[in-house]
N, C-alpha and C positions, 0 to 999 in steps of 0.2 A: 610605521604604524600599522597596526592590525585592525581592519574595519570589517574583517568577515566577509561574507557575500554581499555583492552589491549590483545595482542594476542602474543604468543610465539610459535615459530616453529623451529625445527630442522629436520635433516635427521630421517624419520621414527616415529616422534612424533609431536603433536600440541596441544595447548591449548588456550581457549578463555576466558575471564573473563568480565562479566558486574560488573562495579561499579557505582553506581548512587547516586547523592544527590537528584536529581530532581525526579526520577521514580523508587524507590526501590522496589514497589511491582511488581516484574517481576520474571519468572522462565524459565526453559528450558524444552522443550517438545520434544519427538521424533516423527516424522510424515513420515512415508514411508522412512525410512533411511536418513532423514534429520534433524538436531537438530535445533530448532527454539526457539527464545527468544520471549515471550509474557507476558501479564499482567496476574497476579494471579486473581482467581475469585473475591476477595475482592478490587482489584485496583480501584482506582476512574477513571471514564471514561475520556479519553482524544483523541483530534484529531491529536496529535503529531504524524507525520509520521515517526519518527525515533524510536518509543517504540518497535514495532514488526517487526521482520525479521528473515530471515534464517541465523544462525550464523555459521553452520558446514554442508558441504554438501559432500557426496561421488561422486567421478567421476571415470569414465573408459575412457581412452584415445582411440583413433581409433586403437593403437598398443595393446591394452588390459593393458596398465599399470594402475594399481590403484593409485589415488591421493585423498587427501582430502584438501578441501577449507575451510578456517576459515576467518570470519571477522565480523565487526560491523555494518553491514547494507545491504541495497537492492543491493549492488555491488557485494555480494557474488554469487548470481545466474547468473549474466552475466560472471563472472570470470569462473564458472563452465561449463557454456555454451561454452565459448571459448576453454577451454581445452578439451571438449568433441569433438570439431570440429578439434582438433589437434594442437592448438597454443602451442608454447612453454611457460612455466610457466611465465617467464618474461613478454612476451607480453599479455598474459592473464590476467596478473594483471594490467599491465600498462593502456591498452585499456580502461577498464570499470572505473579505478580510475580517469583517465583523462577526460573521458566523463562526468562522475557523479559529479567530483569535491568535495570539502569538502562539510560537512552539512551547509546548509543555516539556522542555528540556532543562537541563541544569541551569541554563543561562537566560531563560525566558526569552528566547531568540526571537526577534521580530520578523514577521512576515513582510516582504518587499514584493512590489509589481509595478508594472508599468504597461500602457497600452499605447501603440505607436500607430498613427494614421499618416497619409501622405503629407497632410498639412497640419495635423495636430498631434499632440502628445498629453498624456495623463500619467502621474506618478502617486503611487500611495504606498502607505506602510501601516501595520497596526502592530503597535508594542504595548508593553503592560500599562502605560499611562496614557496612551492616545491612539486614535485612528486619524491618520492624515491623508487626504486625497486632494490633488491640485492639478489643474491644467498647466501645462508650462509651453513657452513658446521658444526655449533654447535648451541645449542639453543640461539635464538634471540629474544627479546622483542621490540615491538613497541607499545606506548600507544597513547591515544588522547591528554592528557595533561602531561606537565612537561617533560616526555620521550618520545617525539615525532619523535626521529630519532631511527633507528634500533641499537640495543646494545646488547651486550652478557647478557645472563641470565642463572642462576645456576638452571637448572630444572633436579629433580633427579629422577622423575618418568619414569617408563618403560612400563606402559600401559595406556590406555585412561582413565580408572576411577581413577587411581591415579594421572594423569595428571590435569583433572578436579578438584579433590579435593586439590591438591597442589596449584594450581595457586588461588583457592578460599580462601585458608588459608594463602596466602602470605601477607606481612606486608604493605599493601596499604589500605588506607581508603575507607570505605563505600562498602564492599563486598556483591554482591547480588545473583549471580549464576555464573555457569561456566560450560564449555563443554570441553571434550578432544577427541583426535583422535590419533590413531597409524596406520601406514601404512606398510605392509610388502607384500611378494610375494603373501600371500594368498588373500589380500585384505585390506580393510579398517574397523577398529574397532571404534565404537563411544561410548561416555559415557558422563553422565552429573552429576551435583552435585548442588543441589538446597539448600544445607545448611539446610536440614530438619532433 
């Protein structure tokens, strides 16, 4: 089954995977504590605005709470900025998702995102027919296609590196690269797996 890009979040852990039929020549890189999806050196040039973006960001709230934001596009940054201003996770997800709306591509691709805290997790999506944001207490997946409503997901990983590798190896078509994050009282750990 092809479900496109997807995010999985639960308390303390999250992962994001790029699955792509159209732009498979991509990888995750770490830049200043942020994980970014971008083209590989051999990728054909494209002016598609949805190919490169920050997919995972570390955040510290005004109260010092560490959080991780994961998502499939340019909405990751404004979600992180809202959290840094002290917005609750639900509002920090809902506001940018509603403002930016689904992607204006040939498929009306939904935007998906999650916020992970040490003891909490919130997942959201905006698609043509709905804006869904909900707090979750177990690993939950939302994808751009087929599984575009939050649904329980069996994530066994316990650290960021294992989370990235586990979702990259998940039984969905056209895997490209993946990122993982864990959050505990000490802060946020990030990892990625480009399948190399």
